[in-house]
VMD Tcl script that draws the C-alpha trace (Angstrom):
set ca {
  {61.50 141.07 189.81}
  {60.45 142.55 186.48}
  {56.95 141.16 185.83}
  {57.05 142.49 182.29}
  {58.66 139.17 181.40}
  {56.90 135.83 181.22}
  {58.91 134.08 183.90}
  {60.63 131.05 182.44}
  {63.84 130.48 184.39}
  {66.68 128.87 182.42}
  {70.22 127.82 183.38}
  {72.80 127.75 180.63}
  {76.48 127.78 179.69}
  {78.02 130.49 177.52}
  {81.78 130.76 176.88}
  {82.44 128.18 179.58}
  {80.56 130.14 182.24}
  {77.36 128.94 183.95}
  {74.61 131.54 184.04}
  {70.95 131.94 184.95}
  {68.38 133.93 183.07}
  {64.78 134.45 182.06}
  {63.67 133.18 178.66}
  {61.51 135.57 176.64}
  {60.73 134.27 173.16}
  {64.09 133.15 171.77}
  {66.14 135.49 173.96}
  {67.63 134.92 177.40}
  {67.86 137.92 179.73}
  {70.43 137.47 182.47}
  {69.29 137.75 186.07}
  {70.93 138.70 189.35}
  {69.92 137.29 192.71}
  {68.50 134.03 194.01}
  {65.76 132.26 192.06}
  {64.43 130.86 195.34}
  {63.90 134.29 196.91}
  {64.34 137.53 194.92}
  {66.06 138.32 191.64}
  {66.03 141.00 188.99}
  {66.34 140.92 185.23}
  {69.30 142.76 183.67}
  {67.66 144.02 180.50}
  {70.84 145.14 178.77}
  {72.46 141.70 179.07}
  {70.70 139.28 176.76}
  {71.67 136.25 174.75}
  {70.03 134.33 171.89}
  {68.87 130.92 173.09}
  {70.35 129.19 170.04}
  {73.86 130.31 171.01}
  {73.97 128.65 174.45}
  {73.97 125.18 175.98}
  {70.86 124.71 178.13}
  {71.50 123.04 181.50}
  {69.13 121.25 183.87}
  {67.09 124.09 185.38}
  {67.76 122.99 188.96}
  {69.99 120.59 190.92}
  {67.84 119.05 193.67}
  {68.88 117.21 196.78}
  {66.25 114.61 195.80}
  {63.63 113.77 193.21}
  {60.41 112.44 194.75}
  {58.30 110.66 192.17}
  {54.70 109.53 192.18}
  {53.64 106.23 190.69}
  {50.16 105.57 189.32}
  {48.73 109.09 189.45}
  {46.63 109.04 186.26}
  {43.57 106.80 186.15}
  {44.26 105.75 182.56}
  {47.83 104.72 183.45}
  {46.57 102.62 186.37}
  {44.20 100.83 183.99}
  {46.99 100.41 181.43}
  {49.10 98.43 183.91}
  {46.22 96.71 185.70}
  {46.71 98.55 188.99}
  {43.99 99.41 191.47}
  {43.41 103.13 192.06}
  {45.62 103.89 195.08}
  {44.09 105.32 198.24}
  {47.31 107.23 198.98}
  {50.11 108.48 196.71}
  {52.66 105.82 195.78}
  {56.15 107.29 196.31}
  {59.57 106.38 195.03}
  {62.76 108.38 194.53}
  {65.31 109.01 191.82}
  {68.87 110.06 192.69}
  {70.23 113.48 191.77}
  {72.89 111.69 189.70}
  {70.19 110.59 187.25}
  {69.49 114.18 186.17}
  {70.35 115.48 182.72}
  {69.11 118.49 180.76}
  {67.45 119.39 177.48}
  {69.24 117.84 174.46}
  {71.48 115.70 176.68}
  {71.74 111.99 175.87}
  {69.89 109.19 177.66}
  {72.26 106.24 177.99}
  {70.65 102.82 177.49}
  {72.22 100.53 180.14}
  {73.67 97.22 178.99}
  {71.94 95.42 181.87}
  {68.46 96.23 180.53}
  {66.53 94.89 177.56}
  {63.65 97.39 177.77}
  {63.85 101.09 178.56}
  {60.66 103.20 178.55}
  {59.84 106.91 178.37}
  {57.34 108.46 180.83}
  {56.22 112.06 180.24}
  {55.54 114.05 183.41}
  {55.06 117.54 184.81}
  {57.28 118.22 187.81}
  {57.05 120.81 190.58}
  {60.19 122.58 191.84}
  {60.20 123.36 195.56}
  {60.84 127.00 196.46}
  {61.43 126.89 200.22}
  {61.89 124.44 203.04}
  {58.63 122.60 203.64}
  {57.73 120.30 206.53}
  {54.20 119.26 207.47}
  {52.46 121.85 205.32}
  {48.73 121.72 204.69}
  {47.21 121.26 201.21}
  {45.82 124.79 201.46}
  {49.27 126.34 201.89}
  {51.20 123.90 199.69}
  {51.31 126.07 196.53}
  {53.25 128.76 198.41}
  {56.14 126.32 198.62}
  {56.40 125.78 194.85}
  {58.71 127.89 192.69}
  {57.32 126.62 189.42}
  {57.03 123.66 187.06}
  {59.14 121.88 184.48}
  {59.02 118.91 182.10}
  {60.44 115.57 183.23}
  {61.00 112.18 181.61}
  {60.89 109.41 184.21}
  {63.04 107.01 182.19}
  {62.55 103.44 183.40}
  {64.30 100.12 182.78}
  {60.97 98.30 182.74}
  {62.36 94.78 182.74}
  {64.51 95.48 185.81}
  {61.63 97.18 187.59}
  {59.48 94.09 187.10}
  {62.31 91.71 187.94}
  {63.19 93.41 191.22}
  {59.63 93.88 192.47}
  {60.57 97.38 193.61}
  {61.59 100.36 191.56}
  {64.96 101.68 192.71}
  {67.29 100.03 190.21}
  {65.01 100.43 187.21}
  {64.53 104.16 187.85}
  {67.98 105.24 189.00}
  {70.57 104.84 186.26}
  {72.61 107.89 185.38}
  {70.78 109.95 182.69}
  {67.37 108.46 183.66}
  {65.90 111.81 184.76}
  {65.88 114.40 181.97}
  {64.37 117.70 183.16}
  {63.82 121.11 181.61}
  {64.23 123.10 179.58}
  {62.89 125.83 181.90}
  {61.06 126.40 185.17}
  {57.76 128.15 184.48}
  {56.85 130.15 187.59}
  {53.43 131.42 186.48}
  {51.70 128.18 185.48}
  {48.45 126.89 186.97}
  {49.12 123.13 186.87}
  {45.52 121.97 187.40}
  {44.48 121.83 183.73}
  {47.41 121.58 181.31}
  {48.03 119.19 178.46}
  {50.95 116.77 178.60}
  {52.31 114.79 175.66}
  {55.22 112.63 174.61}
  {56.52 111.93 171.12}
  {58.94 109.25 169.97}
  {60.76 110.14 166.75}
  {58.05 112.73 166.11}
  {55.14 110.31 166.61}
  {52.62 111.13 169.34}
  {52.68 108.44 172.06}
  {51.11 110.03 175.16}
  {48.43 112.70 175.38}
  {46.54 113.63 178.53}
  {45.77 116.47 180.90}
  {46.60 117.11 184.54}
  {42.89 117.31 185.34}
  {43.10 113.49 185.16}
  {45.38 113.33 188.21}
  {44.29 111.01 191.01}
  {46.10 113.28 193.51}
  {46.63 116.95 192.63}
  {49.86 118.82 193.29}
  {48.69 120.51 196.49}
  {47.81 117.11 197.95}
  {51.15 115.66 196.86}
  {53.23 118.47 198.38}
  {51.38 118.21 201.67}
  {51.51 114.40 201.76}
  {55.25 114.25 201.01}
  {56.08 117.04 203.47}
  {54.54 114.97 206.27}
  {57.09 112.23 205.49}
  {60.28 114.14 204.67}
  {61.51 117.71 204.70}
  {61.47 119.31 201.26}
  {64.34 121.65 200.44}
  {64.66 124.46 197.88}
  {65.26 122.95 194.47}
  {63.79 119.54 195.29}
  {61.62 118.07 192.56}
  {58.23 116.42 192.93}
  {57.31 114.67 189.72}
  {53.68 113.81 189.41}
  {53.28 110.56 187.47}
  {52.71 109.71 183.83}
  {49.56 109.13 181.76}
  {48.85 106.07 179.62}
  {50.86 105.39 176.50}
  {54.29 104.70 177.99}
  {56.43 102.61 175.74}
  {59.82 101.38 174.68}
  {62.64 103.44 173.25}
  {65.95 102.31 171.80}
  {69.36 103.72 170.91}
  {68.97 106.16 168.04}
  {65.48 107.26 169.12}
  {64.59 110.83 170.07}
  {61.97 111.35 172.76}
  {60.14 114.59 173.52}
  {58.10 115.56 176.57}
  {55.83 118.55 176.04}
  {53.87 120.30 178.79}
  {51.52 123.09 177.83}
  {52.81 126.46 179.01}
  {56.32 125.15 179.72}
  {57.82 123.89 176.48}
  {59.45 120.79 175.02}
  {62.14 118.64 176.64}
  {64.04 116.69 173.98}
  {66.61 113.91 174.43}
  {68.25 111.33 172.21}
  {68.88 107.74 173.33}
  {72.35 106.26 172.89}
  {73.81 102.86 173.65}
  {75.86 102.50 176.80}
  {79.11 100.62 177.35}
  {78.93 96.84 177.60}
  {78.95 95.28 181.06}
}
mol new
graphics top color blue
foreach p $ca { graphics top sphere $p radius 0.5 }
foreach p [lrange $ca 0 end-1] q [lrange $ca 1 end] { graphics top cylinder $p $q radius 0.2 }
display resetview
């Protein structure tokens, strides 16, 4: 791999063809090979970012999410600090990419944004230790854990409220050279800052999470572990634009639209 590039992996569509490249500034340089093992940058084949449609950077077999992983968020919702990570899952069918639309379901009366940093699994992982966990991570991306809050509270468990199609925006890139232990994370609604924190406020760090999850289920290349949201979550409505920004990765932007009636 050409290490002269800052390694931000991006998937995109140009002229009806799906491609993969490395983002450098505002230019995409096409790559050859497998992002989960070895690839090389083709320097002579480049494309302006503004001329392509950005896709979700990965298509996982599963999204494993962590609830209540920032102390301020636990206090915000009146939760005790958990002694172990609280896990739930989002289906792969909930995934959309940068600038795709979040569809507000007719069955909900409150849909919230939740800004998160997510880890992308690089290789099969089962029962790995915290010390070796980082070797199993390809990189990191932005994620919005969209939640139908009223349905989550009504059901008493989180599957329905977290799983609607379009409820897992991710992207726009996978940053492979990020140290995730001390990065800022923010969300904005219609340009107004709503969440602002730092991953140093995690209850459980990413190495702990990878190890813990891998002792429950086998992680596969491309799987996503999303690490929880800080305080400041709130409601969004059709017509709103929500942004998730993670330092060193970029900005994930999505607009909310109304869904079909039931």
